[in-house]
PyMOL Python script that loads the backbone (N, CA, C, O; Angstrom):
from pymol import cmd

cmd.read_pdbstr("""\
ATOM      1  N   MET A   1     -97.331 -43.074  55.003  1.00  0.00           N
ATOM      2  CA  MET A   1     -97.390 -41.708  54.522  1.00  0.00           C
ATOM      3  C   MET A   1     -96.089 -40.996  54.886  1.00  0.00           C
ATOM      4  O   MET A   1     -95.596 -41.114  56.008  1.00  0.00           O
ATOM      5  N   ALA A   2     -95.553 -40.271  53.942  1.00  0.00           N
ATOM      6  CA  ALA A   2     -94.329 -39.505  54.179  1.00  0.00           C
ATOM      7  C   ALA A   2     -94.537 -38.066  53.719  1.00  0.00           C
ATOM      8  O   ALA A   2     -95.259 -37.803  52.757  1.00  0.00           O
ATOM      9  N   LEU A   3     -93.898 -37.153  54.416  1.00  0.00           N
ATOM     10  CA  LEU A   3     -93.879 -35.754  53.983  1.00  0.00           C
ATOM     11  C   LEU A   3     -92.626 -35.571  53.133  1.00  0.00           C
ATOM     12  O   LEU A   3     -91.510 -35.808  53.595  1.00  0.00           O
ATOM     13  N   ILE A   4     -92.823 -35.148  51.891  1.00  0.00           N
ATOM     14  CA  ILE A   4     -91.731 -34.944  50.948  1.00  0.00           C
ATOM     15  C   ILE A   4     -91.702 -33.461  50.604  1.00  0.00           C
ATOM     16  O   ILE A   4     -92.716 -32.902  50.187  1.00  0.00           O
ATOM     17  N   GLY A   5     -90.554 -32.822  50.774  1.00  0.00           N
ATOM     18  CA  GLY A   5     -90.447 -31.390  50.542  1.00  0.00           C
ATOM     19  C   GLY A   5     -89.805 -31.050  49.214  1.00  0.00           C
ATOM     20  O   GLY A   5     -88.982 -31.802  48.693  1.00  0.00           O
ATOM     21  N   TYR A   6     -90.192 -29.910  48.675  1.00  0.00           N
ATOM     22  CA  TYR A   6     -89.565 -29.383  47.458  1.00  0.00           C
ATOM     23  C   TYR A   6     -89.313 -27.896  47.647  1.00  0.00           C
ATOM     24  O   TYR A   6     -90.207 -27.135  48.015  1.00  0.00           O
ATOM     25  N   ALA A   7     -88.073 -27.503  47.385  1.00  0.00           N
ATOM     26  CA  ALA A   7     -87.673 -26.094  47.490  1.00  0.00           C
ATOM     27  C   ALA A   7     -87.096 -25.653  46.153  1.00  0.00           C
ATOM     28  O   ALA A   7     -86.443 -26.431  45.458  1.00  0.00           O
ATOM     29  N   ARG A   8     -87.345 -24.390  45.802  1.00  0.00           N
ATOM     30  CA  ARG A   8     -86.790 -23.852  44.555  1.00  0.00           C
ATOM     31  C   ARG A   8     -86.562 -22.368  44.707  1.00  0.00           C
ATOM     32  O   ARG A   8     -87.380 -21.649  45.281  1.00  0.00           O
ATOM     33  N   VAL A   9     -85.442 -21.926  44.186  1.00  0.00           N
ATOM     34  CA  VAL A   9     -85.202 -20.492  44.053  1.00  0.00           C
ATOM     35  C   VAL A   9     -85.043 -20.201  42.575  1.00  0.00           C
ATOM     36  O   VAL A   9     -84.567 -21.040  41.810  1.00  0.00           O
ATOM     37  N   SER A  10     -85.445 -19.012  42.185  1.00  0.00           N
ATOM     38  CA  SER A  10     -85.450 -18.694  40.763  1.00  0.00           C
ATOM     39  C   SER A  10     -84.331 -17.749  40.348  1.00  0.00           C
ATOM     40  O   SER A  10     -84.160 -17.481  39.158  1.00  0.00           O
ATOM     41  N   THR A  11     -83.583 -17.250  41.292  1.00  0.00           N
ATOM     42  CA  THR A  11     -82.485 -16.361  40.928  1.00  0.00           C
ATOM     43  C   THR A  11     -81.191 -16.856  41.560  1.00  0.00           C
ATOM     44  O   THR A  11     -81.195 -17.566  42.566  1.00  0.00           O
ATOM     45  N   THR A  12     -80.102 -16.467  40.949  1.00  0.00           N
ATOM     46  CA  THR A  12     -78.788 -16.783  41.498  1.00  0.00           C
ATOM     47  C   THR A  12     -78.137 -15.487  41.937  1.00  0.00           C
ATOM     48  O   THR A  12     -78.620 -14.405  41.604  1.00  0.00           O
ATOM     49  N   GLU A  13     -77.069 -15.581  42.666  1.00  0.00           N
ATOM     50  CA  GLU A  13     -76.382 -14.383  43.153  1.00  0.00           C
ATOM     51  C   GLU A  13     -75.989 -13.455  42.010  1.00  0.00           C
ATOM     52  O   GLU A  13     -76.090 -12.236  42.141  1.00  0.00           O
ATOM     53  N   ALA A  14     -75.550 -14.011  40.910  1.00  0.00           N
ATOM     54  CA  ALA A  14     -75.094 -13.196  39.791  1.00  0.00           C
ATOM     55  C   ALA A  14     -76.232 -12.429  39.131  1.00  0.00           C
ATOM     56  O   ALA A  14     -76.005 -11.379  38.530  1.00  0.00           O
ATOM     57  N   LYS A  15     -77.452 -12.943  39.236  1.00  0.00           N
ATOM     58  CA  LYS A  15     -78.581 -12.325  38.546  1.00  0.00           C
ATOM     59  C   LYS A  15     -79.341 -11.310  39.375  1.00  0.00           C
ATOM     60  O   LYS A  15     -80.084 -10.495  38.828  1.00  0.00           O
ATOM     61  N   SER A  16     -79.168 -11.347  40.674  1.00  0.00           N
ATOM     62  CA  SER A  16     -80.031 -10.510  41.492  1.00  0.00           C
ATOM     63  C   SER A  16     -79.301  -9.949  42.702  1.00  0.00           C
ATOM     64  O   SER A  16     -78.491 -10.629  43.333  1.00  0.00           O
ATOM     65  N   ARG A  17     -79.606  -8.700  43.009  1.00  0.00           N
ATOM     66  CA  ARG A  17     -79.080  -8.124  44.257  1.00  0.00           C
ATOM     67  C   ARG A  17     -79.773  -8.751  45.454  1.00  0.00           C
ATOM     68  O   ARG A  17     -79.168  -8.965  46.505  1.00  0.00           O
ATOM     69  N   LYS A  18     -81.045  -9.037  45.274  1.00  0.00           N
ATOM     70  CA  LYS A  18     -81.827  -9.681  46.337  1.00  0.00           C
ATOM     71  C   LYS A  18     -81.640 -11.186  46.182  1.00  0.00           C
ATOM     72  O   LYS A  18     -82.396 -11.850  45.472  1.00  0.00           O
ATOM     73  N   ARG A  19     -80.639 -11.702  46.843  1.00  0.00           N
ATOM     74  CA  ARG A  19     -80.306 -13.116  46.715  1.00  0.00           C
ATOM     75  C   ARG A  19     -81.361 -13.989  47.371  1.00  0.00           C
ATOM     76  O   ARG A  19     -81.877 -13.673  48.443  1.00  0.00           O
ATOM     77  N   GLN A  20     -81.662 -15.067  46.721  1.00  0.00           N
ATOM     78  CA  GLN A  20     -82.569 -16.048  47.279  1.00  0.00           C
ATOM     79  C   GLN A  20     -81.736 -17.236  47.732  1.00  0.00           C
ATOM     80  O   GLN A  20     -80.825 -17.668  47.025  1.00  0.00           O
ATOM     81  N   HIS A  21     -82.041 -17.754  48.886  1.00  0.00           N
ATOM     82  CA  HIS A  21     -81.279 -18.867  49.433  1.00  0.00           C
ATOM     83  C   HIS A  21     -82.188 -20.071  49.593  1.00  0.00           C
ATOM     84  O   HIS A  21     -83.148 -20.042  50.363  1.00  0.00           O
ATOM     85  N   VAL A  22     -81.877 -21.125  48.862  1.00  0.00           N
ATOM     86  CA  VAL A  22     -82.675 -22.341  48.935  1.00  0.00           C
ATOM     87  C   VAL A  22     -82.559 -22.972  50.325  1.00  0.00           C
ATOM     88  O   VAL A  22     -83.460 -23.696  50.747  1.00  0.00           O
ATOM     89  N   GLU A  23     -81.477 -22.710  51.029  1.00  0.00           N
ATOM     90  CA  GLU A  23     -81.275 -23.281  52.363  1.00  0.00           C
ATOM     91  C   GLU A  23     -82.373 -22.851  53.345  1.00  0.00           C
ATOM     92  O   GLU A  23     -82.762 -23.624  54.220  1.00  0.00           O
ATOM     93  N   ASN A  24     -82.864 -21.630  53.201  1.00  0.00           N
ATOM     94  CA  ASN A  24     -83.942 -21.155  54.076  1.00  0.00           C
ATOM     95  C   ASN A  24     -85.195 -22.009  53.905  1.00  0.00           C
ATOM     96  O   ASN A  24     -85.834 -22.393  54.884  1.00  0.00           O
ATOM     97  N   GLN A  25     -85.536 -22.297  52.660  1.00  0.00           N
ATOM     98  CA  GLN A  25     -86.704 -23.132  52.395  1.00  0.00           C
ATOM     99  C   GLN A  25     -86.468 -24.562  52.886  1.00  0.00           C
ATOM    100  O   GLN A  25     -87.353 -25.173  53.485  1.00  0.00           O
ATOM    101  N   GLU A  26     -85.271 -25.087  52.627  1.00  0.00           N
ATOM    102  CA  GLU A  26     -84.954 -26.450  53.055  1.00  0.00           C
ATOM    103  C   GLU A  26     -85.097 -26.592  54.568  1.00  0.00           C
ATOM    104  O   GLU A  26     -85.652 -27.580  55.050  1.00  0.00           O
ATOM    105  N   LYS A  27     -84.603 -25.617  55.312  1.00  0.00           N
ATOM    106  CA  LYS A  27     -84.692 -25.668  56.767  1.00  0.00           C
ATOM    107  C   LYS A  27     -86.147 -25.667  57.221  1.00  0.00           C
ATOM    108  O   LYS A  27     -86.527 -26.443  58.097  1.00  0.00           O
ATOM    109  N   ARG A  28     -86.955 -24.803  56.630  1.00  0.00           N
ATOM    110  CA  ARG A  28     -88.375 -24.745  57.005  1.00  0.00           C
ATOM    111  C   ARG A  28     -89.078 -26.073  56.732  1.00  0.00           C
ATOM    112  O   ARG A  28     -89.898 -26.522  57.532  1.00  0.00           O
ATOM    113  N   LEU A  29     -88.755 -26.695  55.605  1.00  0.00           N
ATOM    114  CA  LEU A  29     -89.375 -27.968  55.248  1.00  0.00           C
ATOM    115  C   LEU A  29     -88.947 -29.074  56.211  1.00  0.00           C
ATOM    116  O   LEU A  29     -89.771 -29.882  56.641  1.00  0.00           O
ATOM    117  N   LEU A  30     -87.665 -29.109  56.546  1.00  0.00           N
ATOM    118  CA  LEU A  30     -87.183 -30.111  57.499  1.00  0.00           C
ATOM    119  C   LEU A  30     -87.790 -29.877  58.874  1.00  0.00           C
ATOM    120  O   LEU A  30     -88.174 -30.829  59.554  1.00  0.00           O
ATOM    121  N   ASP A  31     -87.878 -28.616  59.288  1.00  0.00           N
ATOM    122  CA  ASP A  31     -88.495 -28.288  60.580  1.00  0.00           C
ATOM    123  C   ASP A  31     -89.970 -28.703  60.617  1.00  0.00           C
ATOM    124  O   ASP A  31     -90.507 -29.019  61.678  1.00  0.00           O
ATOM    125  N   HIS A  32     -90.610 -28.697  59.456  1.00  0.00           N
ATOM    126  CA  HIS A  32     -92.024 -29.078  59.366  1.00  0.00           C
ATOM    127  C   HIS A  32     -92.204 -30.599  59.427  1.00  0.00           C
ATOM    128  O   HIS A  32     -93.321 -31.088  59.597  1.00  0.00           O
ATOM    129  N   GLY A  33     -91.113 -31.335  59.289  1.00  0.00           N
ATOM    130  CA  GLY A  33     -91.187 -32.787  59.399  1.00  0.00           C
ATOM    131  C   GLY A  33     -90.971 -33.557  58.111  1.00  0.00           C
ATOM    132  O   GLY A  33     -91.210 -34.764  58.066  1.00  0.00           O
ATOM    133  N   CYS A  34     -90.524 -32.881  57.067  1.00  0.00           N
ATOM    134  CA  CYS A  34     -90.268 -33.587  55.808  1.00  0.00           C
ATOM    135  C   CYS A  34     -89.115 -34.569  55.991  1.00  0.00           C
ATOM    136  O   CYS A  34     -88.084 -34.241  56.577  1.00  0.00           O
ATOM    137  N   GLU A  35     -89.311 -35.773  55.479  1.00  0.00           N
ATOM    138  CA  GLU A  35     -88.282 -36.802  55.551  1.00  0.00           C
ATOM    139  C   GLU A  35     -87.198 -36.564  54.515  1.00  0.00           C
ATOM    140  O   GLU A  35     -86.019 -36.807  54.772  1.00  0.00           O
ATOM    141  N   VAL A  36     -87.596 -36.091  53.350  1.00  0.00           N
ATOM    142  CA  VAL A  36     -86.685 -35.829  52.241  1.00  0.00           C
ATOM    143  C   VAL A  36     -87.039 -34.469  51.673  1.00  0.00           C
ATOM    144  O   VAL A  36     -88.215 -34.119  51.578  1.00  0.00           O
ATOM    145  N   VAL A  37     -86.023 -33.697  51.291  1.00  0.00           N
ATOM    146  CA  VAL A  37     -86.251 -32.407  50.640  1.00  0.00           C
ATOM    147  C   VAL A  37     -85.437 -32.363  49.350  1.00  0.00           C
ATOM    148  O   VAL A  37     -84.223 -32.567  49.361  1.00  0.00           O
ATOM    149  N   TYR A  38     -86.112 -32.099  48.257  1.00  0.00           N
ATOM    150  CA  TYR A  38     -85.470 -31.921  46.959  1.00  0.00           C
ATOM    151  C   TYR A  38     -85.431 -30.424  46.677  1.00  0.00           C
ATOM    152  O   TYR A  38     -86.365 -29.703  47.027  1.00  0.00           O
ATOM    153  N   SER A  39     -84.354 -29.949  46.046  1.00  0.00           N
ATOM    154  CA  SER A  39     -84.275 -28.509  45.788  1.00  0.00           C
ATOM    155  C   SER A  39     -83.572 -28.221  44.463  1.00  0.00           C
ATOM    156  O   SER A  39     -82.627 -28.906  44.072  1.00  0.00           O
ATOM    157  N   ASP A  40     -84.061 -27.192  43.793  1.00  0.00           N
ATOM    158  CA  ASP A  40     -83.513 -26.737  42.515  1.00  0.00           C
ATOM    159  C   ASP A  40     -83.216 -25.249  42.578  1.00  0.00           C
ATOM    160  O   ASP A  40     -83.843 -24.494  43.321  1.00  0.00           O
ATOM    161  N   LYS A  41     -82.243 -24.855  41.779  1.00  0.00           N
ATOM    162  CA  LYS A  41     -81.975 -23.434  41.520  1.00  0.00           C
ATOM    163  C   LYS A  41     -82.210 -23.270  40.030  1.00  0.00           C
ATOM    164  O   LYS A  41     -81.348 -23.598  39.215  1.00  0.00           O
ATOM    165  N   ALA A  42     -83.373 -22.765  39.681  1.00  0.00           N
ATOM    166  CA  ALA A  42     -83.761 -22.677  38.278  1.00  0.00           C
ATOM    167  C   ALA A  42     -84.439 -21.352  38.011  1.00  0.00           C
ATOM    168  O   ALA A  42     -85.241 -20.877  38.815  1.00  0.00           O
ATOM    169  N   SER A  43     -84.114 -20.761  36.884  1.00  0.00           N
ATOM    170  CA  SER A  43     -84.728 -19.500  36.505  1.00  0.00           C
ATOM    171  C   SER A  43     -85.369 -19.657  35.135  1.00  0.00           C
ATOM    172  O   SER A  43     -84.757 -20.184  34.205  1.00  0.00           O
ATOM    173  N   GLY A  44     -86.575 -19.205  35.026  1.00  0.00           N
ATOM    174  CA  GLY A  44     -87.263 -19.257  33.735  1.00  0.00           C
ATOM    175  C   GLY A  44     -88.180 -20.451  33.615  1.00  0.00           C
ATOM    176  O   GLY A  44     -87.981 -21.492  34.241  1.00  0.00           O
ATOM    177  N   ARG A  45     -89.171 -20.268  32.805  1.00  0.00           N
ATOM    178  CA  ARG A  45     -90.209 -21.275  32.623  1.00  0.00           C
ATOM    179  C   ARG A  45     -89.657 -22.566  32.026  1.00  0.00           C
ATOM    180  O   ARG A  45     -90.131 -23.652  32.361  1.00  0.00           O
ATOM    181  N   LYS A  46     -88.671 -22.463  31.154  1.00  0.00           N
ATOM    182  CA  LYS A  46     -88.149 -23.640  30.460  1.00  0.00           C
ATOM    183  C   LYS A  46     -86.899 -24.208  31.112  1.00  0.00           C
ATOM    184  O   LYS A  46     -86.288 -25.131  30.573  1.00  0.00           O
ATOM    185  N   ALA A  47     -86.514 -23.679  32.250  1.00  0.00           N
ATOM    186  CA  ALA A  47     -85.311 -24.153  32.919  1.00  0.00           C
ATOM    187  C   ALA A  47     -85.473 -25.597  33.369  1.00  0.00           C
ATOM    188  O   ALA A  47     -86.553 -26.018  33.781  1.00  0.00           O
ATOM    189  N   SER A  48     -84.403 -26.331  33.284  1.00  0.00           N
ATOM    190  CA  SER A  48     -84.396 -27.719  33.727  1.00  0.00           C
ATOM    191  C   SER A  48     -84.518 -27.777  35.250  1.00  0.00           C
ATOM    192  O   SER A  48     -83.868 -27.008  35.958  1.00  0.00           O
ATOM    193  N   ARG A  49     -85.346 -28.682  35.745  1.00  0.00           N
ATOM    194  CA  ARG A  49     -85.500 -28.861  37.185  1.00  0.00           C
ATOM    195  C   ARG A  49     -85.358 -30.351  37.513  1.00  0.00           C
ATOM    196  O   ARG A  49     -86.353 -31.031  37.764  1.00  0.00           O
ATOM    197  N   PRO A  50     -84.120 -30.855  37.511  1.00  0.00           N
ATOM    198  CA  PRO A  50     -83.906 -32.291  37.731  1.00  0.00           C
ATOM    199  C   PRO A  50     -84.369 -32.774  39.104  1.00  0.00           C
ATOM    200  O   PRO A  50     -84.835 -33.907  39.226  1.00  0.00           O
ATOM    201  N   GLU A  51     -84.253 -31.950  40.126  1.00  0.00           N
ATOM    202  CA  GLU A  51     -84.683 -32.367  41.461  1.00  0.00           C
ATOM    203  C   GLU A  51     -86.203 -32.448  41.550  1.00  0.00           C
ATOM    204  O   GLU A  51     -86.736 -33.259  42.306  1.00  0.00           O
ATOM    205  N   TRP A  52     -86.903 -31.617  40.787  1.00  0.00           N
ATOM    206  CA  TRP A  52     -88.365 -31.703  40.722  1.00  0.00           C
ATOM    207  C   TRP A  52     -88.763 -33.053  40.126  1.00  0.00           C
ATOM    208  O   TRP A  52     -89.676 -33.712  40.624  1.00  0.00           O
ATOM    209  N   ASP A  53     -88.076 -33.457  39.063  1.00  0.00           N
ATOM    210  CA  ASP A  53     -88.358 -34.747  38.443  1.00  0.00           C
ATOM    211  C   ASP A  53     -88.104 -35.886  39.430  1.00  0.00           C
ATOM    212  O   ASP A  53     -88.890 -36.830  39.495  1.00  0.00           O
ATOM    213  N   LYS A  54     -87.020 -35.808  40.195  1.00  0.00           N
ATOM    214  CA  LYS A  54     -86.727 -36.829  41.210  1.00  0.00           C
ATOM    215  C   LYS A  54     -87.799 -36.834  42.291  1.00  0.00           C
ATOM    216  O   LYS A  54     -88.224 -37.893  42.755  1.00  0.00           O
ATOM    217  N   CYS A  55     -88.226 -35.656  42.682  1.00  0.00           N
ATOM    218  CA  CYS A  55     -89.265 -35.531  43.710  1.00  0.00           C
ATOM    219  C   CYS A  55     -90.540 -36.223  43.259  1.00  0.00           C
ATOM    220  O   CYS A  55     -91.132 -36.991  44.017  1.00  0.00           O
ATOM    221  N   LEU A  56     -90.964 -35.958  42.036  1.00  0.00           N
ATOM    222  CA  LEU A  56     -92.184 -36.577  41.519  1.00  0.00           C
ATOM    223  C   LEU A  56     -92.052 -38.093  41.449  1.00  0.00           C
ATOM    224  O   LEU A  56     -93.015 -38.812  41.714  1.00  0.00           O
ATOM    225  N   SER A  57     -90.866 -38.583  41.094  1.00  0.00           N
ATOM    226  CA  SER A  57     -90.627 -40.023  41.023  1.00  0.00           C
ATOM    227  C   SER A  57     -90.653 -40.664  42.403  1.00  0.00           C
ATOM    228  O   SER A  57     -91.014 -41.833  42.543  1.00  0.00           O
ATOM    229  N   HIS A  58     -90.273 -39.905  43.416  1.00  0.00           N
ATOM    230  CA  HIS A  58     -90.205 -40.412  44.786  1.00  0.00           C
ATOM    231  C   HIS A  58     -91.584 -40.547  45.424  1.00  0.00           C
ATOM    232  O   HIS A  58     -91.802 -41.429  46.255  1.00  0.00           O
ATOM    233  N   LEU A  59     -92.510 -39.679  45.041  1.00  0.00           N
ATOM    234  CA  LEU A  59     -93.842 -39.661  45.668  1.00  0.00           C
ATOM    235  C   LEU A  59     -94.605 -40.953  45.431  1.00  0.00           C
ATOM    236  O   LEU A  59     -94.627 -41.485  44.321  1.00  0.00           O
ATOM    237  N   ARG A  60     -95.226 -41.445  46.485  1.00  0.00           N
ATOM    238  CA  ARG A  60     -96.054 -42.650  46.431  1.00  0.00           C
ATOM    239  C   ARG A  60     -97.443 -42.312  46.963  1.00  0.00           C
ATOM    240  O   ARG A  60     -97.642 -41.265  47.580  1.00  0.00           O
ATOM    241  N   GLY A  61     -98.390 -43.192  46.723  1.00  0.00           N
ATOM    242  CA  GLY A  61     -99.745 -42.988  47.215  1.00  0.00           C
ATOM    243  C   GLY A  61     -99.749 -42.735  48.709  1.00  0.00           C
ATOM    244  O   GLY A  61     -99.144 -43.494  49.466  1.00  0.00           O
ATOM    245  N   GLY A  62    -100.421 -41.681  49.144  1.00  0.00           N
ATOM    246  CA  GLY A  62    -100.492 -41.334  50.558  1.00  0.00           C
ATOM    247  C   GLY A  62     -99.444 -40.332  50.999  1.00  0.00           C
ATOM    248  O   GLY A  62     -99.587 -39.722  52.059  1.00  0.00           O
ATOM    249  N   ASP A  63     -98.383 -40.147  50.205  1.00  0.00           N
ATOM    250  CA  ASP A  63     -97.365 -39.144  50.542  1.00  0.00           C
ATOM    251  C   ASP A  63     -97.948 -37.743  50.378  1.00  0.00           C
ATOM    252  O   ASP A  63     -98.917 -37.535  49.648  1.00  0.00           O
ATOM    253  N   VAL A  64     -97.338 -36.799  51.070  1.00  0.00           N
ATOM    254  CA  VAL A  64     -97.770 -35.411  50.996  1.00  0.00           C
ATOM    255  C   VAL A  64     -96.604 -34.570  50.502  1.00  0.00           C
ATOM    256  O   VAL A  64     -95.518 -34.606  51.082  1.00  0.00           O
ATOM    257  N   LEU A  65     -96.826 -33.816  49.434  1.00  0.00           N
ATOM    258  CA  LEU A  65     -95.814 -32.893  48.925  1.00  0.00           C
ATOM    259  C   LEU A  65     -95.957 -31.584  49.692  1.00  0.00           C
ATOM    260  O   LEU A  65     -97.049 -31.020  49.776  1.00  0.00           O
ATOM    261  N   VAL A  66     -94.848 -31.105  50.250  1.00  0.00           N
ATOM    262  CA  VAL A  66     -94.863 -29.883  51.050  1.00  0.00           C
ATOM    263  C   VAL A  66     -93.943 -28.861  50.390  1.00  0.00           C
ATOM    264  O   VAL A  66     -92.799 -29.169  50.056  1.00  0.00           O
ATOM    265  N   VAL A  67     -94.453 -27.640  50.204  1.00  0.00           N
ATOM    266  CA  VAL A  67     -93.663 -26.537  49.671  1.00  0.00           C
ATOM    267  C   VAL A  67     -93.885 -25.324  50.565  1.00  0.00           C
ATOM    268  O   VAL A  67     -94.899 -25.242  51.258  1.00  0.00           O
ATOM    269  N   THR A  68     -92.950 -24.386  50.554  1.00  0.00           N
ATOM    270  CA  THR A  68     -93.097 -23.200  51.394  1.00  0.00           C
ATOM    271  C   THR A  68     -94.084 -22.205  50.788  1.00  0.00           C
ATOM    272  O   THR A  68     -94.753 -21.469  51.512  1.00  0.00           O
ATOM    273  N   LYS A  69     -94.171 -22.187  49.463  1.00  0.00           N
ATOM    274  CA  LYS A  69     -95.127 -21.339  48.743  1.00  0.00           C
ATOM    275  C   LYS A  69     -95.538 -22.093  47.493  1.00  0.00           C
ATOM    276  O   LYS A  69     -94.725 -22.796  46.892  1.00  0.00           O
ATOM    277  N   LEU A  70     -96.784 -21.952  47.103  1.00  0.00           N
ATOM    278  CA  LEU A  70     -97.290 -22.686  45.948  1.00  0.00           C
ATOM    279  C   LEU A  70     -96.504 -22.369  44.676  1.00  0.00           C
ATOM    280  O   LEU A  70     -96.350 -23.243  43.823  1.00  0.00           O
ATOM    281  N   ASP A  71     -96.006 -21.146  44.530  1.00  0.00           N
ATOM    282  CA  ASP A  71     -95.290 -20.800  43.308  1.00  0.00           C
ATOM    283  C   ASP A  71     -93.926 -21.467  43.210  1.00  0.00           C
ATOM    284  O   ASP A  71     -93.255 -21.310  42.190  1.00  0.00           O
ATOM    285  N   ARG A  72     -93.491 -22.200  44.216  1.00  0.00           N
ATOM    286  CA  ARG A  72     -92.243 -22.965  44.133  1.00  0.00           C
ATOM    287  C   ARG A  72     -92.418 -24.148  43.195  1.00  0.00           C
ATOM    288  O   ARG A  72     -91.449 -24.625  42.603  1.00  0.00           O
ATOM    289  N   VAL A  73     -93.656 -24.623  43.059  1.00  0.00           N
ATOM    290  CA  VAL A  73     -93.937 -25.739  42.156  1.00  0.00           C
ATOM    291  C   VAL A  73     -93.989 -25.242  40.727  1.00  0.00           C
ATOM    292  O   VAL A  73     -93.431 -25.884  39.836  1.00  0.00           O
ATOM    293  N   GLY A  74     -94.634 -24.131  40.484  1.00  0.00           N
ATOM    294  CA  GLY A  74     -94.722 -23.569  39.143  1.00  0.00           C
ATOM    295  C   GLY A  74     -95.620 -22.358  39.118  1.00  0.00           C
ATOM    296  O   GLY A  74     -96.534 -22.237  39.933  1.00  0.00           O
ATOM    297  N   ARG A  75     -95.368 -21.474  38.198  1.00  0.00           N
ATOM    298  CA  ARG A  75     -96.157 -20.248  38.121  1.00  0.00           C
ATOM    299  C   ARG A  75     -97.321 -20.359  37.151  1.00  0.00           C
ATOM    300  O   ARG A  75     -98.329 -19.671  37.313  1.00  0.00           O
ATOM    301  N   SER A  76     -97.195 -21.222  36.137  1.00  0.00           N
ATOM    302  CA  SER A  76     -98.294 -21.327  35.167  1.00  0.00           C
ATOM    303  C   SER A  76     -99.089 -22.590  35.435  1.00  0.00           C
ATOM    304  O   SER A  76     -98.536 -23.624  35.810  1.00  0.00           O
ATOM    305  N   ALA A  77    -100.362 -22.492  35.243  1.00  0.00           N
ATOM    306  CA  ALA A  77    -101.232 -23.658  35.488  1.00  0.00           C
ATOM    307  C   ALA A  77    -101.844 -24.116  34.188  1.00  0.00           C
ATOM    308  O   ALA A  77    -102.607 -25.082  34.172  1.00  0.00           O
TER     309      ALA A  77
END
""", "prot")
cmd.dss("prot")
cmd.show_as("cartoon", "prot")
cmd.util.cbc("prot")
cmd.orient("prot")
């Protein structure tokens, strides 16, 4: 079993005064014990998330996906 982390921010410095830093999420995930952390900077529902695709490919039976907030995975269900 491995803990696999995923971090995502939805805004970039140019788009928002309130900057989001993916590094904060990455640090929390590593501190929690994640062996690998994948991270994307993507805005919008249709934005490409290549690291998310890699993360899903990496997961094996028994692994645990860890995120800092559920909405980092996706907003629509």
